[in-house]
N, C-alpha and C positions, 0 to 999 in steps of 0.2 A: 425457384432458384434464380429469378431475374435479379434479385438483390446481389447475389454472389457474382453474377456476370458483370453487373455494374461496378462492383468494387474491384474486380479483377481488371476491368477495362480502365478504371481510374488509376490503378497502380501502374499499369503498363504505360499509360500516357505520362504519368509523373516521372517514371524512370527515363523515358525518352527525352522528356524536357530537361531533366538534370544532366543527362548525357550530352544534350545539345549545348547547354551553357558551359559545361565543363570543357568542351572541345573548342568553343569559340571565345570564351572569356576567362581563360585560366589566368589568375592573377600572378602566378609564379612564373617568372621569366627566366629561363635557363640560358646562360651565356654559352653558346656553342662555338665561339671563336677559338681557333687553335693556332692560327698563324701569327707570327710576330708582326708588329706594326711600327713604322718609322715616322718620326716627326723631327722638326727643328734641325734641318740640314744647314750647316754653316760652312761656307767656303770663302776664300779670299776673293775680293772683287777684282783685284789687279795683281798680276804677277809679271815679272820681267824675265825674258827668256835667257838672259845671260847672268842671272843672279843666283847665288847659292843660298840666299836667305830662305830659311825654313818657314813655311806657312802651315797652319793646322786646319784640317778639315774634320768636322765632327758631326755626328748624328745621334739622336736619341732613339733607343730601341726598347719597346715594351713587348713582353711575351707573356701570354696567359699562364704558362708553366714556370715563369721566372727566368731571370737572365741566364741562369745556368743551362737553359734549354737552347740557347742561341748557338748554332754551329758555326756560322760565318756571316760576317757583314762585309760586303764587297763594294769597292769603289771603281768606277770606270769613267775615264775622262776621254772624250772624243771631240775632235775639232768639228765645228758646225759644217754640215754638208758632206761629211765623210762618214764612212761606216767602220773603218778599222780604228780601234781605240789607240790613243797615244799613250795611255797609262792604265794598267789594271793592278790593283793591290787590295789587300784586306785591311779593314780598320780593326783596332784592338781596344780592349777595355781593361788593360793591365797596368796602367800608370806610366806607360812609355809612349813614344811617338806623339807627344803633345797631349796625351790623355792625362787628366788631372787626378781623378779618383778612381781607383780600380773597382770593378764589379758594381758600378753604379748605373749601368745601362746606357752610358754615353760612350760611344765608340769613336776613336779618332785615328788619324794618320797624318804624317807630314809630307809635304811636297815642296819642291822648289822649281824654278823656271826651266830646269833642264828637261822636264817631262815633255815640253813642247817641241823639242828637237830643233830649236832655232826658228820655229814658225811663230807667227803672230796672228791675232784675231780672237774670235770668240770660241770658247770650248765649253762643252756641256759635261758637267759632273753629275753622275747618276749613282745613287746608293741604294742597295737592297740587302735584305737579310734572309737567311735560311735557318730553320731550327733543326734539331736532331732527328726529327721525323721527316725531313725533307720539305716541310711546308714553306712556301715562299711568302715574303712580306710584300707590301706595296713598294713602289719605286719612287724615290724623290729625286728631283733634278734641280740644278742651279747653274748659273752661267759664270764662267771665269774668263776675264779678258786678259790676254797675254800681249804685252807690249815689248818692243825691241829694246835691247840694252839692259842696263842694270840700274836700279834705283840708288840714289845716294843714301848712304847710312852715316849717321853722325859719329864723330870720334868718341872714344871711351877712355875715361881716366882709370887706369889699373891700380895705381899706387901713389900715395903722397908721403914723402919723407921730410919731416920737419921736427925740430927739437920740441920736446914736451914742455920745456921751461926755458926762459931767457932771464938773465940777470938784469934788473932794472938799474941798479946803481953801479954797474961796471960797463963802460962803453965797449961794445963788441959788435962784430958782424956774424951773421949765421946764414947758412945756405938752405934753401928749400928745393927739393927735386920732385918732379911729377912725371910719372911714366904714362905715356899716351899711346894708344893704338887706334887705327882707323881701318875699317873694312875695305876702304878704297885705296889704302896705302898711306904711308906717312907723308908723302908729298901732298896729300889732300888736306893736311892740317894747316890752317891759316895762322892761327895764333893760340897761345895759352895765356890766360889772364888770371891774376890773383887780385882779390879785394880784401883789404885789411879792415877789420871791425874791432875797435876798442870796446871795453865793457859798456853795455847799455846803449850802444849806438845802433840804430836801425839801418843806417846807411854807411857805406865804407868811407873811411877818411883818407885812404890811399889806394890807388890802383896801379899795379905793375904788370909788365909783360915778361913772361919767362921765355928763355931762348934755348935752342938746341944747336948752337953754332960752335961749340968747343971753346968758348971764351967766357971770362968772368965767372969762373967756378964750374962751368959745364965741362964734363970730362971728355966726351966724344961727340962730335958733330953728327947729326942725322941718325942717332940711335933711338930716338923716340923718348929720351929722358930730357925734359925741359927744366932749366935751372934758373934761379934768381938769387941774388944776395940781398939780405935785409939787414937793417941796423937795429940794435937794441934801443936806440933813441926814440923809436916809435912806441916803446913801452914806458908808461909813466907810474904805474901803481901795481901793487900785488893783487892781481885779478886775472880772470880768464879773457884772453884775446882770441880772435878767430880769423883764419885765412880761408876764404872761399875761392875755390879753383874751378874754372870752367874752360873748356876747349871749344874752338869754333873751326869748322872746315870751310873750304872755298865755296861751297854752295850756300853758306850762311846757316847751316845747321849746328846746333850746340849740343855738347855732351851733357849728361847729368852732372850737376855740381858735386864737388867733393869738399868737405870742410875739415880743416885741421885746427885743433885747439892748442893754444900755446899759453902756458901760465907765466905771468910776470912774477918774478921773485926777487927778494933783496938778499944779497950775500952778506951785507952789513946792515941789518935792520936797526932802526931806532924806535924807541918806545913812543906810544901815543901821549898826548898832553890833554888834560882837562882844565877848563877855566870857566869863568863867568857863571857861577852858580846863582840861580835865582830861587830863593826859598824864604818863607816868612821867619821872623825871629820869635814871634809870639802868636799863639793861637788860643782862642777861648773855646772851651768845650760847651756845646749846646746840650742841655739835659734832655731835649725832646727829639733830636734828630742827629744824623751823622754829619760831621763836618768834613768837607773834602779840601785837601791841600794839593796844589799843583807845584811841582818842583821841576826845574829844567837846568841843564848844564851843557856846555859846549865841549865837544871832543874833536881833536884833530890828530892826524897821524902823518909823519913825513912820507910814508909810503902810500898815502891816500886813505880816504874813508873806508874803502872796501877792505882794508887791512885790519880794521877794528873788529875784534871778536865780540866784546861786550863792554857796556858801561853799566855800572851797578853801584849800590851803596849797602853798607852794613848798618843796621839799626840797633841801638842800645837803649834799654829802658832806664828810668831814673835811678833804679837800684844797681845799675851797672851790668845787668845781665843782657845778653844779646837776644833780640826778639826771636820768636819761634821760627818764623819763615825767612829770617835773614840769611843770606843777602837777597836784595831785590833788584832785578834787572830793569833798566830804563829802556825806552824805545824811541827810535827815530823813524816811525812808520806813518806819520801823517794822520793817525787815527785819533781825532779829537775826543770822541766819546770814550774810547778805551784807555788811552794813555795820556790824552791832553796835548799830544804833539801836533803842531800846526802844519809843518811841511816835511814830507818824507825825504830822507837822504840829504838833509842840509847840514848835518853835523850837530844839531841841537837835539839832545836826548831828553825825554820827558817822562813823568810818572804822576799819577794821581793816587794819593794815599788817603785812607778814610780813618777818621777818629770817631768811634762810636760814643754815644752817651755813656757816661760813667768812666771814661778814660781817666786814669790816675794822673793828677797834676804833677808837674815836675819838669826837669830838663831831659829832653830826649836828644841823644847824640847820633849824628849821621856821619858816616865816613864814606866818601865817594872815590871811585877809582875806575880805570879802564884797562883792558888787556888787548893786545893785538894777536894776530895769528902766528907770530913767532914766539908767543908766550912771554912777551915783554910787558911789564906793568907800567902804568902811567904814574905821575905824581898823585898824591892823595889830597883831598880837600875835606876838612872837617867842619861840621856846622851843628849848632845847638838850636833846637826849637823848644821854647818854654811854653808848656801847656798850662793854662790857668782856667779856673772855673768862673 
C-alpha cells in the first residue's frame, strides 16, 4: 500500500498548494468601498464682507451605490484660528443654488459676504458627505479670503428703445432711449455711449453720449433712462445700420454691449438704372470645344447698391423661343472663375455663358434688367449676339 499513501500525500499537498495560491493571489478584486467620496471642491477665492453678490461653492460626490444614496452634503465655513463655524449649510444637486444640472453628482450652494459677519481674513471651507447608511466621506477643505467693503460691479443695460427703421429720403430726427442699472447705484454710472455703424463698416463713423438730465428728449432726470437724439441724415441707403451701446461706471468698468439694428428705408424709392453693357456682337462656334462669352453690365440705384435685388437677362433663341433656363442672374461677387466678375460690390455685374459645339447659328437676343428691393424695375437694354460657324 505504499503507492496509495504516496498518492494520498501528493493529493493533500496539491490541495494545500492550490488553497495557498487562491488565498494569496486571487485575481478577482472585489470593491468593498461603501462610503461616498468627494473631489473637485470649488470656492470663491475672494469675497467682500459688505457685498450681496452671490458666489457658488460646488463639490463633486461619487457614491458606489449611486447619487441617490447620498443623504447629505454639508458645508462648514470657519474663520482661521477659531472653532465656532461662521456658516453651516447643505449643498444641493437639484438645479438650484447655483447647481447647473440636477442629479449629476455635483452639489452646490450660494454664499455672499454676509456670512463673515463683518469680519475679514482667511476662512476655511470644509465639505463632507453622508450616505443613507450613515457612512461618512472624506473631507475637502479650501481657503476663502474675506476683504472689507464691496467689490465694484459694472453697470447693466436693461433695455434699448430705438426705431426699427428710419426714412432715408425724408429728413427727420429720432430718439434712442437706454435703460441702465448699476448694483452700486445710478450715481456710479459715469457715461453711456453709442457707436454708429453703417453697413459693412468695421469701425463706427459716429460716437455719441446719451444723457439722463431731463433735456433734449430725456423725460426725467436721474431715472436711469439715458436718451440721445439722432438724425436720419446719417442714413444713406436702404440697408441695415447698427447702434452699439455701452455703459461705463466711475471705476472704469464697462457693461456688456447692447446692439440695436435700424433699417434704412426709402418712403419714395426710385428705380435702379443699368448701363454700359459689354458683350460681343458676333461669336464663332468651335466644333471641338465650348466657347465662353463674358458679358458685364453696370447697375446703380438712387438708394444705394444694397437696394438692388437682382440684375439679370432673358435669353431668346433664333426661332424666337425663350431659352429653357431663362432668365439668368448676373453676379457682382468678385468670383472670376465662376462669374467672371473682377471686383465684388462695385456695381458691375458679370456672367460667363457657354456655347457648346453644335450650337445653332443665328441671332440670339438678350434683354437685360434690374430690380430693387421695393420691386421697382430698371430700364431694359436689348442686345443681339450673332452666332456663326
